mmCIF file as Biopython writes it, N, C-alpha, C and O atoms, coordinates in Angstrom:
data_model
#
loop_
_atom_site.group_PDB
_atom_site.id
_atom_site.type_symbol
_atom_site.label_atom_id
_atom_site.label_alt_id
_atom_site.label_comp_id
_atom_site.label_asym_id
_atom_site.label_entity_id
_atom_site.label_seq_id
_atom_site.pdbx_PDB_ins_code
_atom_site.Cartn_x
_atom_site.Cartn_y
_atom_site.Cartn_z
_atom_site.occupancy
_atom_site.B_iso_or_equiv
_atom_site.auth_seq_id
_atom_site.auth_asym_id
_atom_site.pdbx_PDB_model_num
ATOM 1   N N  . UNK A ? 1  ? 98.948  159.861 193.092 1.0 0.0 1  A 1 
ATOM 2   C CA . UNK A ? 1  ? 99.219  159.029 194.414 1.0 0.0 1  A 1 
ATOM 3   C C  . UNK A ? 1  ? 98.866  159.137 195.776 1.0 0.0 1  A 1 
ATOM 4   O O  . UNK A ? 1  ? 98.081  158.655 196.592 1.0 0.0 1  A 1 
ATOM 5   N N  . UNK A ? 2  ? 100.085 160.259 195.651 1.0 0.0 2  A 1 
ATOM 6   C CA . UNK A ? 2  ? 100.399 160.975 196.583 1.0 0.0 2  A 1 
ATOM 7   C C  . UNK A ? 2  ? 98.618  161.960 197.369 1.0 0.0 2  A 1 
ATOM 8   O O  . UNK A ? 2  ? 98.226  162.253 198.499 1.0 0.0 2  A 1 
ATOM 9   N N  . UNK A ? 3  ? 98.377  162.033 196.730 1.0 0.0 3  A 1 
ATOM 10  C CA . UNK A ? 3  ? 96.976  162.674 196.997 1.0 0.0 3  A 1 
ATOM 11  C C  . UNK A ? 3  ? 95.739  161.873 197.497 1.0 0.0 3  A 1 
ATOM 12  O O  . UNK A ? 3  ? 94.939  162.383 198.281 1.0 0.0 3  A 1 
ATOM 13  N N  . UNK A ? 4  ? 95.582  160.415 196.952 1.0 0.0 4  A 1 
ATOM 14  C CA . UNK A ? 4  ? 94.893  159.910 197.272 1.0 0.0 4  A 1 
ATOM 15  C C  . UNK A ? 4  ? 95.213  159.221 198.500 1.0 0.0 4  A 1 
ATOM 16  O O  . UNK A ? 4  ? 94.332  158.814 199.257 1.0 0.0 4  A 1 
ATOM 17  N N  . UNK A ? 5  ? 96.612  159.059 198.748 1.0 0.0 5  A 1 
ATOM 18  C CA . UNK A ? 5  ? 97.251  158.473 200.065 1.0 0.0 5  A 1 
ATOM 19  C C  . UNK A ? 5  ? 96.940  159.744 201.331 1.0 0.0 5  A 1 
ATOM 20  O O  . UNK A ? 5  ? 96.735  159.552 202.529 1.0 0.0 5  A 1 
ATOM 21  N N  . UNK A ? 6  ? 96.979  160.759 200.754 1.0 0.0 6  A 1 
ATOM 22  C CA . UNK A ? 6  ? 96.599  161.653 201.848 1.0 0.0 6  A 1 
ATOM 23  C C  . UNK A ? 6  ? 95.110  161.890 202.562 1.0 0.0 6  A 1 
ATOM 24  O O  . UNK A ? 6  ? 94.780  162.274 203.683 1.0 0.0 6  A 1 
ATOM 25  N N  . UNK A ? 7  ? 94.294  161.434 201.254 1.0 0.0 7  A 1 
ATOM 26  C CA . UNK A ? 7  ? 93.036  161.266 201.758 1.0 0.0 7  A 1 
ATOM 27  C C  . UNK A ? 7  ? 92.715  160.085 202.412 1.0 0.0 7  A 1 
ATOM 28  O O  . UNK A ? 7  ? 91.910  160.106 203.343 1.0 0.0 7  A 1 
ATOM 29  N N  . UNK A ? 8  ? 93.263  159.016 202.027 1.0 0.0 8  A 1 
ATOM 30  C CA . UNK A ? 8  ? 93.125  157.643 202.678 1.0 0.0 8  A 1 
ATOM 31  C C  . UNK A ? 8  ? 93.084  157.714 204.081 1.0 0.0 8  A 1 
ATOM 32  O O  . UNK A ? 8  ? 92.268  157.175 204.828 1.0 0.0 8  A 1 
ATOM 33  N N  . UNK A ? 9  ? 94.389  158.691 204.476 1.0 0.0 9  A 1 
ATOM 34  C CA . UNK A ? 9  ? 95.147  158.343 205.972 1.0 0.0 9  A 1 
ATOM 35  C C  . UNK A ? 9  ? 93.918  159.685 206.892 1.0 0.0 9  A 1 
ATOM 36  O O  . UNK A ? 9  ? 93.974  159.813 208.115 1.0 0.0 9  A 1 
ATOM 37  N N  . UNK A ? 10 ? 93.203  160.290 206.263 1.0 0.0 10 A 1 
ATOM 38  C CA . UNK A ? 10 ? 92.158  161.215 206.817 1.0 0.0 10 A 1 
ATOM 39  C C  . UNK A ? 10 ? 92.603  162.690 206.573 1.0 0.0 10 A 1 
ATOM 40  O O  . UNK A ? 10 ? 92.195  163.498 207.408 1.0 0.0 10 A 1 
ATOM 41  N N  . UNK A ? 11 ? 93.425  163.193 205.496 1.0 0.0 11 A 1 
ATOM 42  C CA . UNK A ? 11 ? 93.715  164.400 205.475 1.0 0.0 11 A 1 
ATOM 43  C C  . UNK A ? 11 ? 92.546  165.114 204.962 1.0 0.0 11 A 1 
ATOM 44  O O  . UNK A ? 11 ? 92.067  165.012 203.832 1.0 0.0 11 A 1 
ATOM 45  N N  . UNK A ? 12 ? 92.117  165.902 205.996 1.0 0.0 12 A 1 
ATOM 46  C CA . UNK A ? 12 ? 91.158  166.976 204.964 1.0 0.0 12 A 1 
ATOM 47  C C  . UNK A ? 12 ? 91.799  168.397 205.227 1.0 0.0 12 A 1 
ATOM 48  O O  . UNK A ? 12 ? 92.151  168.949 206.269 1.0 0.0 12 A 1 
ATOM 49  N N  . UNK A ? 13 ? 91.821  168.779 203.929 1.0 0.0 13 A 1 
ATOM 50  C CA . UNK A ? 13 ? 92.546  170.164 203.630 1.0 0.0 13 A 1 
ATOM 51  C C  . UNK A ? 13 ? 91.656  171.305 204.361 1.0 0.0 13 A 1 
ATOM 52  O O  . UNK A ? 13 ? 90.431  171.422 204.365 1.0 0.0 13 A 1 
ATOM 53  N N  . UNK A ? 14 ? 92.679  172.138 205.000 1.0 0.0 14 A 1 
ATOM 54  C CA . UNK A ? 14 ? 91.696  173.664 205.077 1.0 0.0 14 A 1 
ATOM 55  C C  . UNK A ? 14 ? 91.398  174.336 204.339 1.0 0.0 14 A 1 
ATOM 56  O O  . UNK A ? 14 ? 92.232  174.615 203.477 1.0 0.0 14 A 1 
ATOM 57  N N  . UNK A ? 15 ? 90.179  174.900 204.284 1.0 0.0 15 A 1 
ATOM 58  C CA . UNK A ? 15 ? 89.447  175.475 203.169 1.0 0.0 15 A 1 
ATOM 59  C C  . UNK A ? 15 ? 90.917  176.565 202.575 1.0 0.0 15 A 1 
ATOM 60  O O  . UNK A ? 15 ? 91.729  177.110 203.322 1.0 0.0 15 A 1 
ATOM 61  N N  . UNK A ? 16 ? 90.904  176.609 201.536 1.0 0.0 16 A 1 
ATOM 62  C CA . UNK A ? 16 ? 91.822  177.185 200.904 1.0 0.0 16 A 1 
ATOM 63  C C  . UNK A ? 16 ? 91.226  179.018 200.470 1.0 0.0 16 A 1 
ATOM 64  O O  . UNK A ? 16 ? 91.940  180.013 200.341 1.0 0.0 16 A 1 
ATOM 65  N N  . UNK A ? 17 ? 90.259  178.950 200.384 1.0 0.0 17 A 1 
ATOM 66  C CA . UNK A ? 17 ? 89.959  180.649 200.580 1.0 0.0 17 A 1 
ATOM 67  C C  . UNK A ? 17 ? 89.889  181.410 202.193 1.0 0.0 17 A 1 
ATOM 68  O O  . UNK A ? 17 ? 89.246  180.994 203.157 1.0 0.0 17 A 1 
ATOM 69  N N  . UNK A ? 18 ? 90.467  182.223 202.151 1.0 0.0 18 A 1 
ATOM 70  C CA . UNK A ? 18 ? 90.704  182.348 203.596 1.0 0.0 18 A 1 
ATOM 71  C C  . UNK A ? 18 ? 91.031  184.173 203.265 1.0 0.0 18 A 1 
ATOM 72  O O  . UNK A ? 18 ? 91.567  184.553 202.224 1.0 0.0 18 A 1 
ATOM 73  N N  . UNK A ? 19 ? 90.602  185.068 204.328 1.0 0.0 19 A 1 
ATOM 74  C CA . UNK A ? 19 ? 90.954  186.239 204.312 1.0 0.0 19 A 1 
ATOM 75  C C  . UNK A ? 19 ? 92.241  186.638 204.907 1.0 0.0 19 A 1 
ATOM 76  O O  . UNK A ? 19 ? 92.771  187.731 204.710 1.0 0.0 19 A 1 
ATOM 77  N N  . UNK A ? 20 ? 92.892  185.344 205.921 1.0 0.0 20 A 1 
ATOM 78  C CA . UNK A ? 20 ? 94.371  185.475 206.378 1.0 0.0 20 A 1 
ATOM 79  C C  . UNK A ? 20 ? 95.452  184.527 205.404 1.0 0.0 20 A 1 
ATOM 80  O O  . UNK A ? 20 ? 95.282  183.602 204.610 1.0 0.0 20 A 1 
ATOM 81  N N  . UNK A ? 21 ? 96.328  185.077 205.779 1.0 0.0 21 A 1 
ATOM 82  C CA . UNK A ? 21 ? 97.227  184.205 205.055 1.0 0.0 21 A 1 
ATOM 83  C C  . UNK A ? 21 ? 97.540  182.655 205.574 1.0 0.0 21 A 1 
ATOM 84  O O  . UNK A ? 21 ? 97.872  182.339 206.717 1.0 0.0 21 A 1 
ATOM 85  N N  . UNK A ? 22 ? 97.390  181.968 204.687 1.0 0.0 22 A 1 
ATOM 86  C CA . UNK A ? 22 ? 97.542  180.227 205.475 1.0 0.0 22 A 1 
ATOM 87  C C  . UNK A ? 22 ? 99.019  179.974 205.221 1.0 0.0 22 A 1 
ATOM 88  O O  . UNK A ? 22 ? 99.625  180.264 204.190 1.0 0.0 22 A 1 
ATOM 89  N N  . UNK A ? 23 ? 99.541  179.356 206.374 1.0 0.0 23 A 1 
ATOM 90  C CA . UNK A ? 23 ? 100.919 178.905 206.211 1.0 0.0 23 A 1 
ATOM 91  C C  . UNK A ? 23 ? 101.221 177.837 205.212 1.0 0.0 23 A 1 
ATOM 92  O O  . UNK A ? 23 ? 100.435 176.912 205.009 1.0 0.0 23 A 1 
ATOM 93  N N  . UNK A ? 24 ? 102.588 177.990 204.464 1.0 0.0 24 A 1 
ATOM 94  C CA . UNK A ? 24 ? 102.920 177.157 203.468 1.0 0.0 24 A 1 
ATOM 95  C C  . UNK A ? 24 ? 102.246 175.916 203.746 1.0 0.0 24 A 1 
ATOM 96  O O  . UNK A ? 24 ? 101.195 175.589 203.195 1.0 0.0 24 A 1 
ATOM 97  N N  . UNK A ? 25 ? 102.988 175.078 204.789 1.0 0.0 25 A 1 
ATOM 98  C CA . UNK A ? 25 ? 102.674 174.217 205.334 1.0 0.0 25 A 1 
ATOM 99  C C  . UNK A ? 25 ? 101.213 173.237 205.366 1.0 0.0 25 A 1 
ATOM 100 O O  . UNK A ? 25 ? 101.023 172.033 205.536 1.0 0.0 25 A 1 
ATOM 101 N N  . UNK A ? 26 ? 100.546 174.103 205.179 1.0 0.0 26 A 1 
ATOM 102 C CA . UNK A ? 26 ? 99.015  173.910 205.576 1.0 0.0 26 A 1 
ATOM 103 C C  . UNK A ? 26 ? 97.862  173.163 204.402 1.0 0.0 26 A 1 
ATOM 104 O O  . UNK A ? 26 ? 96.846  172.484 204.547 1.0 0.0 26 A 1 
ATOM 105 N N  . UNK A ? 27 ? 98.703  173.749 203.065 1.0 0.0 27 A 1 
ATOM 106 C CA . UNK A ? 27 ? 98.421  173.724 201.748 1.0 0.0 27 A 1 
ATOM 107 C C  . UNK A ? 27 ? 98.719  172.378 201.515 1.0 0.0 27 A 1 
ATOM 108 O O  . UNK A ? 27 ? 99.829  171.933 201.810 1.0 0.0 27 A 1 
ATOM 109 N N  . UNK A ? 28 ? 97.462  171.377 200.796 1.0 0.0 28 A 1 
ATOM 110 C CA . UNK A ? 28 ? 97.497  169.811 200.533 1.0 0.0 28 A 1 
ATOM 111 C C  . UNK A ? 28 ? 98.550  169.840 199.558 1.0 0.0 28 A 1 
ATOM 112 O O  . UNK A ? 28 ? 99.203  168.804 199.430 1.0 0.0 28 A 1 
ATOM 113 N N  . UNK A ? 29 ? 98.859  170.911 198.790 1.0 0.0 29 A 1 
ATOM 114 C CA . UNK A ? 29 ? 99.758  170.777 197.248 1.0 0.0 29 A 1 
ATOM 115 C C  . UNK A ? 29 ? 101.422 170.602 198.156 1.0 0.0 29 A 1 
ATOM 116 O O  . UNK A ? 29 ? 102.233 169.708 197.912 1.0 0.0 29 A 1 
ATOM 117 N N  . UNK A ? 30 ? 101.621 171.790 199.293 1.0 0.0 30 A 1 
ATOM 118 C CA . UNK A ? 30 ? 102.541 171.474 199.758 1.0 0.0 30 A 1 
ATOM 119 C C  . UNK A ? 30 ? 103.282 170.225 200.279 1.0 0.0 30 A 1 
ATOM 120 O O  . UNK A ? 30 ? 104.405 169.730 200.179 1.0 0.0 30 A 1 
ATOM 121 N N  . UNK A ? 31 ? 101.879 169.905 200.999 1.0 0.0 31 A 1 
ATOM 122 C CA . UNK A ? 31 ? 102.387 168.157 201.652 1.0 0.0 31 A 1 
ATOM 123 C C  . UNK A ? 31 ? 102.274 167.278 200.685 1.0 0.0 31 A 1 
ATOM 124 O O  . UNK A ? 31 ? 102.822 166.275 201.143 1.0 0.0 31 A 1 
ATOM 125 N N  . UNK A ? 32 ? 101.864 167.016 199.529 1.0 0.0 32 A 1 
ATOM 126 C CA . UNK A ? 32 ? 101.893 166.243 198.963 1.0 0.0 32 A 1 
ATOM 127 C C  . UNK A ? 32 ? 103.248 166.470 198.287 1.0 0.0 32 A 1 
ATOM 128 O O  . UNK A ? 32 ? 104.025 165.523 198.162 1.0 0.0 32 A 1 
ATOM 129 N N  . UNK A ? 33 ? 103.530 167.601 197.881 1.0 0.0 33 A 1 
ATOM 130 C CA . UNK A ? 33 ? 104.817 167.710 197.169 1.0 0.0 33 A 1 
ATOM 131 C C  . UNK A ? 33 ? 106.040 166.883 197.840 1.0 0.0 33 A 1 
ATOM 132 O O  . UNK A ? 33 ? 106.854 166.124 197.312 1.0 0.0 33 A 1 
ATOM 133 N N  . UNK A ? 34 ? 105.835 167.431 199.642 1.0 0.0 34 A 1 
ATOM 134 C CA . UNK A ? 34 ? 106.788 166.836 200.753 1.0 0.0 34 A 1 
ATOM 135 C C  . UNK A ? 34 ? 106.898 165.477 200.377 1.0 0.0 34 A 1 
ATOM 136 O O  . UNK A ? 34 ? 108.008 164.995 200.151 1.0 0.0 34 A 1 
ATOM 137 N N  . UNK A ? 35 ? 105.869 164.816 200.289 1.0 0.0 35 A 1 
ATOM 138 C CA . UNK A ? 35 ? 105.518 163.437 200.266 1.0 0.0 35 A 1 
ATOM 139 C C  . UNK A ? 35 ? 106.006 162.507 199.308 1.0 0.0 35 A 1 
ATOM 140 O O  . UNK A ? 35 ? 106.738 161.540 199.521 1.0 0.0 35 A 1 
ATOM 141 N N  . UNK A ? 36 ? 105.570 162.860 198.333 1.0 0.0 36 A 1 
ATOM 142 C CA . UNK A ? 36 ? 106.428 162.786 196.837 1.0 0.0 36 A 1 
ATOM 143 C C  . UNK A ? 36 ? 107.759 162.637 196.934 1.0 0.0 36 A 1 
ATOM 144 O O  . UNK A ? 36 ? 108.361 161.566 196.857 1.0 0.0 36 A 1 
ATOM 145 N N  . UNK A ? 37 ? 108.471 164.267 197.190 1.0 0.0 37 A 1 
ATOM 146 C CA . UNK A ? 37 ? 110.199 163.962 197.553 1.0 0.0 37 A 1 
ATOM 147 C C  . UNK A ? 37 ? 110.681 163.324 198.259 1.0 0.0 37 A 1 
ATOM 148 O O  . UNK A ? 37 ? 111.856 162.997 198.091 1.0 0.0 37 A 1 
ATOM 149 N N  . UNK A ? 38 ? 109.861 162.846 199.460 1.0 0.0 38 A 1 
ATOM 150 C CA . UNK A ? 38 ? 110.686 161.945 200.216 1.0 0.0 38 A 1 
ATOM 151 C C  . UNK A ? 38 ? 110.289 160.431 199.706 1.0 0.0 38 A 1 
ATOM 152 O O  . UNK A ? 38 ? 111.016 159.497 200.044 1.0 0.0 38 A 1 
ATOM 153 N N  . UNK A ? 39 ? 109.392 160.251 199.075 1.0 0.0 39 A 1 
ATOM 154 C CA . UNK A ? 39 ? 109.098 158.671 198.536 1.0 0.0 39 A 1 
ATOM 155 C C  . UNK A ? 39 ? 110.313 158.728 197.477 1.0 0.0 39 A 1 
ATOM 156 O O  . UNK A ? 39 ? 111.184 157.873 197.634 1.0 0.0 39 A 1 
ATOM 157 N N  . UNK A ? 40 ? 110.467 159.644 196.413 1.0 0.0 40 A 1 
ATOM 158 C CA . UNK A ? 40 ? 111.307 159.657 195.173 1.0 0.0 40 A 1 
ATOM 159 C C  . UNK A ? 40 ? 112.566 159.611 195.672 1.0 0.0 40 A 1 
ATOM 160 O O  . UNK A ? 40 ? 113.173 158.540 195.627 1.0 0.0 40 A 1 
ATOM 161 N N  . UNK A ? 41 ? 113.218 160.860 196.276 1.0 0.0 41 A 1 
ATOM 162 C CA . UNK A ? 41 ? 114.448 160.816 196.896 1.0 0.0 41 A 1 
ATOM 163 C C  . UNK A ? 41 ? 114.471 160.878 198.213 1.0 0.0 41 A 1 
ATOM 164 O O  . UNK A ? 41 ? 114.252 162.012 198.640 1.0 0.0 41 A 1 
ATOM 165 N N  . UNK A ? 42 ? 114.727 159.759 199.312 1.0 0.0 42 A 1 
ATOM 166 C CA . UNK A ? 42 ? 114.668 159.944 200.559 1.0 0.0 42 A 1 
ATOM 167 C C  . UNK A ? 42 ? 115.822 160.645 201.277 1.0 0.0 42 A 1 
ATOM 168 O O  . UNK A ? 42 ? 117.031 160.521 201.083 1.0 0.0 42 A 1 
ATOM 169 N N  . UNK A ? 43 ? 115.307 161.243 201.960 1.0 0.0 43 A 1 
ATOM 170 C CA . UNK A ? 43 ? 116.341 162.600 202.744 1.0 0.0 43 A 1 
ATOM 171 C C  . UNK A ? 43 ? 117.796 161.506 203.338 1.0 0.0 43 A 1 
ATOM 172 O O  . UNK A ? 43 ? 118.975 161.753 203.084 1.0 0.0 43 A 1 
ATOM 173 N N  . UNK A ? 44 ? 117.308 160.343 204.134 1.0 0.0 44 A 1 
ATOM 174 C CA . UNK A ? 44 ? 118.984 160.088 204.638 1.0 0.0 44 A 1 
ATOM 175 C C  . UNK A ? 44 ? 119.670 159.891 203.522 1.0 0.0 44 A 1 
ATOM 176 O O  . UNK A ? 44 ? 120.753 160.461 203.395 1.0 0.0 44 A 1 
ATOM 177 N N  . UNK A ? 45 ? 119.277 159.225 202.718 1.0 0.0 45 A 1 
ATOM 178 C CA . UNK A ? 45 ? 119.851 158.408 201.382 1.0 0.0 45 A 1 
ATOM 179 C C  . UNK A ? 45 ? 120.646 159.798 200.522 1.0 0.0 45 A 1 
ATOM 180 O O  . UNK A ? 45 ? 121.823 159.738 200.166 1.0 0.0 45 A 1 
ATOM 181 N N  . UNK A ? 46 ? 119.828 160.918 200.303 1.0 0.0 46 A 1 
ATOM 182 C CA . UNK A ? 46 ? 120.763 162.257 199.519 1.0 0.0 46 A 1 
ATOM 183 C C  . UNK A ? 46 ? 121.648 163.253 200.806 1.0 0.0 46 A 1 
ATOM 184 O O  . UNK A ? 46 ? 122.700 163.876 200.660 1.0 0.0 46 A 1 
ATOM 185 N N  . UNK A ? 47 ? 120.931 163.145 201.849 1.0 0.0 47 A 1 
ATOM 186 C CA . UNK A ? 47 ? 121.809 164.452 202.321 1.0 0.0 47 A 1 
ATOM 187 C C  . UNK A ? 47 ? 123.181 164.699 202.102 1.0 0.0 47 A 1 
ATOM 188 O O  . UNK A ? 47 ? 123.649 165.795 202.413 1.0 0.0 47 A 1 
ATOM 189 N N  . UNK A ? 48 ? 123.993 163.678 201.529 1.0 0.0 48 A 1 
ATOM 190 C CA . UNK A ? 48 ? 125.579 164.036 201.854 1.0 0.0 48 A 1 
ATOM 191 C C  . UNK A ? 48 ? 125.747 164.083 199.898 1.0 0.0 48 A 1 
ATOM 192 O O  . UNK A ? 48 ? 126.745 164.358 199.232 1.0 0.0 48 A 1 
ATOM 193 N N  . UNK A ? 49 ? 124.655 163.781 199.539 1.0 0.0 49 A 1 
ATOM 194 C CA . UNK A ? 49 ? 125.089 163.713 197.605 1.0 0.0 49 A 1 
ATOM 195 C C  . UNK A ? 49 ? 124.885 164.907 196.988 1.0 0.0 49 A 1 
ATOM 196 O O  . UNK A ? 49 ? 124.056 165.742 197.351 1.0 0.0 49 A 1 
ATOM 197 N N  . UNK A ? 50 ? 125.697 165.013 195.971 1.0 0.0 50 A 1 
ATOM 198 C CA . UNK A ? 50 ? 125.633 166.358 195.223 1.0 0.0 50 A 1 
ATOM 199 C C  . UNK A ? 50 ? 124.652 166.543 194.210 1.0 0.0 50 A 1 
ATOM 200 O O  . UNK A ? 50 ? 124.291 165.462 193.746 1.0 0.0 50 A 1 
ATOM 201 N N  . UNK A ? 51 ? 123.945 167.795 193.570 1.0 0.0 51 A 1 
ATOM 202 C CA . UNK A ? 51 ? 122.970 167.502 192.856 1.0 0.0 51 A 1 
ATOM 203 C C  . UNK A ? 51 ? 123.348 166.749 191.744 1.0 0.0 51 A 1 
ATOM 204 O O  . UNK A ? 51 ? 122.366 166.021 191.597 1.0 0.0 51 A 1 
ATOM 205 N N  . UNK A ? 52 ? 124.086 166.481 190.932 1.0 0.0 52 A 1 
ATOM 206 C CA . UNK A ? 52 ? 124.398 165.587 189.750 1.0 0.0 52 A 1 
ATOM 207 C C  . UNK A ? 52 ? 124.540 164.479 190.423 1.0 0.0 52 A 1 
ATOM 208 O O  . UNK A ? 52 ? 124.084 163.565 189.736 1.0 0.0 52 A 1 
ATOM 209 N N  . UNK A ? 53 ? 125.008 164.037 191.583 1.0 0.0 53 A 1 
ATOM 210 C CA . UNK A ? 53 ? 124.770 162.473 192.068 1.0 0.0 53 A 1 
ATOM 211 C C  . UNK A ? 53 ? 123.077 162.597 192.281 1.0 0.0 53 A 1 
ATOM 212 O O  . UNK A ? 53 ? 122.472 161.729 191.653 1.0 0.0 53 A 1 
ATOM 213 N N  . UNK A ? 54 ? 122.396 163.336 192.897 1.0 0.0 54 A 1 
ATOM 214 C CA . UNK A ? 54 ? 121.174 162.887 193.137 1.0 0.0 54 A 1 
ATOM 215 C C  . UNK A ? 54 ? 120.374 162.706 191.652 1.0 0.0 54 A 1 
ATOM 216 O O  . UNK A ? 54 ? 119.861 161.632 191.336 1.0 0.0 54 A 1 
ATOM 217 N N  . UNK A ? 55 ? 120.340 163.911 190.783 1.0 0.0 55 A 1 
ATOM 218 C CA . UNK A ? 55 ? 119.720 163.608 189.317 1.0 0.0 55 A 1 
ATOM 219 C C  . UNK A ? 55 ? 120.264 162.401 188.584 1.0 0.0 55 A 1 
ATOM 220 O O  . UNK A ? 55 ? 119.557 162.134 187.612 1.0 0.0 55 A 1 
ATOM 221 N N  . UNK A ? 56 ? 121.241 161.629 188.731 1.0 0.0 56 A 1 
ATOM 222 C CA . UNK A ? 56 ? 122.050 160.538 188.205 1.0 0.0 56 A 1 
ATOM 223 C C  . UNK A ? 56 ? 121.276 159.445 189.153 1.0 0.0 56 A 1 
ATOM 224 O O  . UNK A ? 56 ? 120.527 158.784 188.434 1.0 0.0 56 A 1 
ATOM 225 N N  . UNK A ? 57 ? 121.211 159.070 190.397 1.0 0.0 57 A 1 
ATOM 226 C CA . UNK A ? 57 ? 120.413 157.859 190.909 1.0 0.0 57 A 1 
ATOM 227 C C  . UNK A ? 57 ? 119.206 158.046 190.798 1.0 0.0 57 A 1 
ATOM 228 O O  . UNK A ? 57 ? 118.540 157.079 190.427 1.0 0.0 57 A 1 
ATOM 229 N N  . UNK A ? 58 ? 118.459 159.434 191.096 1.0 0.0 58 A 1 
ATOM 230 C CA . UNK A ? 58 ? 117.059 158.791 191.276 1.0 0.0 58 A 1 
ATOM 231 C C  . UNK A ? 58 ? 116.468 159.502 190.120 1.0 0.0 58 A 1 
ATOM 232 O O  . UNK A ? 58 ? 115.260 159.719 190.032 1.0 0.0 58 A 1 
ATOM 233 N N  . UNK A ? 59 ? 117.410 159.890 189.164 1.0 0.0 59 A 1 
ATOM 234 C CA . UNK A ? 59 ? 116.462 160.200 187.504 1.0 0.0 59 A 1 
ATOM 235 C C  . UNK A ? 59 ? 115.725 161.187 187.740 1.0 0.0 59 A 1 
ATOM 236 O O  . UNK A ? 59 ? 114.563 160.798 187.624 1.0 0.0 59 A 1 
ATOM 237 N N  . UNK A ? 60 ? 115.769 162.571 188.087 1.0 0.0 60 A 1 
ATOM 238 C CA . UNK A ? 60 ? 115.448 163.233 188.742 1.0 0.0 60 A 1 
ATOM 239 C C  . UNK A ? 60 ? 115.801 164.759 188.103 1.0 0.0 60 A 1 
ATOM 240 O O  . UNK A ? 60 ? 116.963 165.162 188.157 1.0 0.0 60 A 1 
ATOM 241 N N  . UNK A ? 61 ? 114.736 165.584 187.496 1.0 0.0 61 A 1 
ATOM 242 C CA . UNK A ? 61 ? 115.475 166.822 187.446 1.0 0.0 61 A 1 
ATOM 243 C C  . UNK A ? 61 ? 116.205 167.413 188.113 1.0 0.0 61 A 1 
ATOM 244 O O  . UNK A ? 61 ? 116.284 167.282 189.334 1.0 0.0 61 A 1 
ATOM 245 N N  . UNK A ? 62 ? 117.117 168.450 187.172 1.0 0.0 62 A 1 
ATOM 246 C CA . UNK A ? 62 ? 117.859 169.625 188.195 1.0 0.0 62 A 1 
ATOM 247 C C  . UNK A ? 62 ? 117.296 169.921 189.187 1.0 0.0 62 A 1 
ATOM 248 O O  . UNK A ? 62 ? 117.497 169.601 190.358 1.0 0.0 62 A 1 
ATOM 249 N N  . UNK A ? 63 ? 116.129 170.929 188.442 1.0 0.0 63 A 1 
ATOM 250 C CA . UNK A ? 63 ? 115.244 171.518 190.100 1.0 0.0 63 A 1 
ATOM 251 C C  . UNK A ? 63 ? 114.944 170.887 190.982 1.0 0.0 63 A 1 
ATOM 252 O O  . UNK A ? 63 ? 115.090 171.361 192.109 1.0 0.0 63 A 1 
ATOM 253 N N  . UNK A ? 64 ? 114.328 169.374 190.785 1.0 0.0 64 A 1 
ATOM 254 C CA . UNK A ? 64 ? 113.896 169.058 192.196 1.0 0.0 64 A 1 
ATOM 255 C C  . UNK A ? 64 ? 115.215 167.962 192.538 1.0 0.0 64 A 1 
ATOM 256 O O  . UNK A ? 64 ? 114.856 166.993 193.209 1.0 0.0 64 A 1 
ATOM 257 N N  . UNK A ? 65 ? 116.600 167.990 192.187 1.0 0.0 65 A 1 
ATOM 258 C CA . UNK A ? 65 ? 117.874 167.564 192.918 1.0 0.0 65 A 1 
ATOM 259 C C  . UNK A ? 65 ? 118.392 169.210 193.558 1.0 0.0 65 A 1 
ATOM 260 O O  . UNK A ? 65 ? 119.495 169.252 194.103 1.0 0.0 65 A 1 
ATOM 261 N N  . UNK A ? 66 ? 117.866 170.035 193.496 1.0 0.0 66 A 1 
ATOM 262 C CA . UNK A ? 66 ? 118.375 171.241 193.846 1.0 0.0 66 A 1 
ATOM 263 C C  . UNK A ? 66 ? 117.506 171.290 195.082 1.0 0.0 66 A 1 
ATOM 264 O O  . UNK A ? 66 ? 117.824 171.349 196.270 1.0 0.0 66 A 1 
ATOM 265 N N  . UNK A ? 67 ? 116.160 171.245 194.408 1.0 0.0 67 A 1 
ATOM 266 C CA . UNK A ? 67 ? 115.254 171.432 196.064 1.0 0.0 67 A 1 
ATOM 267 C C  . UNK A ? 67 ? 115.313 170.414 197.164 1.0 0.0 67 A 1 
ATOM 268 O O  . UNK A ? 67 ? 114.822 170.711 198.252 1.0 0.0 67 A 1 
ATOM 269 N N  . UNK A ? 68 ? 115.907 169.161 196.969 1.0 0.0 68 A 1 
ATOM 270 C CA . UNK A ? 68 ? 116.112 168.275 198.080 1.0 0.0 68 A 1 
ATOM 271 C C  . UNK A ? 68 ? 117.252 168.517 198.358 1.0 0.0 68 A 1 
ATOM 272 O O  . UNK A ? 68 ? 117.422 168.036 199.478 1.0 0.0 68 A 1 
ATOM 273 N N  . UNK A ? 69 ? 118.181 168.990 198.010 1.0 0.0 69 A 1 
ATOM 274 C CA . UNK A ? 69 ? 119.526 169.253 198.494 1.0 0.0 69 A 1 
ATOM 275 C C  . UNK A ? 69 ? 119.474 170.428 199.505 1.0 0.0 69 A 1 
ATOM 276 O O  . UNK A ? 69 ? 120.085 170.494 200.571 1.0 0.0 69 A 1 
ATOM 277 N N  . UNK A ? 70 ? 118.691 171.276 199.009 1.0 0.0 70 A 1 
ATOM 278 C CA . UNK A ? 70 ? 118.051 172.603 200.382 1.0 0.0 70 A 1 
ATOM 279 C C  . UNK A ? 70 ? 117.506 171.763 201.534 1.0 0.0 70 A 1 
ATOM 280 O O  . UNK A ? 70 ? 117.862 171.909 202.703 1.0 0.0 70 A 1 
ATOM 281 N N  . UNK A ? 71 ? 116.680 170.938 201.137 1.0 0.0 71 A 1 
ATOM 282 C CA . UNK A ? 71 ? 116.077 170.592 202.508 1.0 0.0 71 A 1 
ATOM 283 C C  . UNK A ? 71 ? 116.763 169.357 203.137 1.0 0.0 71 A 1 
ATOM 284 O O  . UNK A ? 71 ? 116.400 168.943 204.239 1.0 0.0 71 A 1 
#
């Protein structure tokens, strides 16, 4: 759903094939994952939570909870 949303608001991906290394944040996949993470586990609600608390409240894997805690 996040992919559809990105395209509906007018996002057009930068050509992925390039001779220069593209910044990670320019990748459509990075942006979609960031959007999905924010929807699933809002930063303001999780910034003081531990990994186990995030896992329990949002029903996500340990990997996703760790990633949210880092950012």
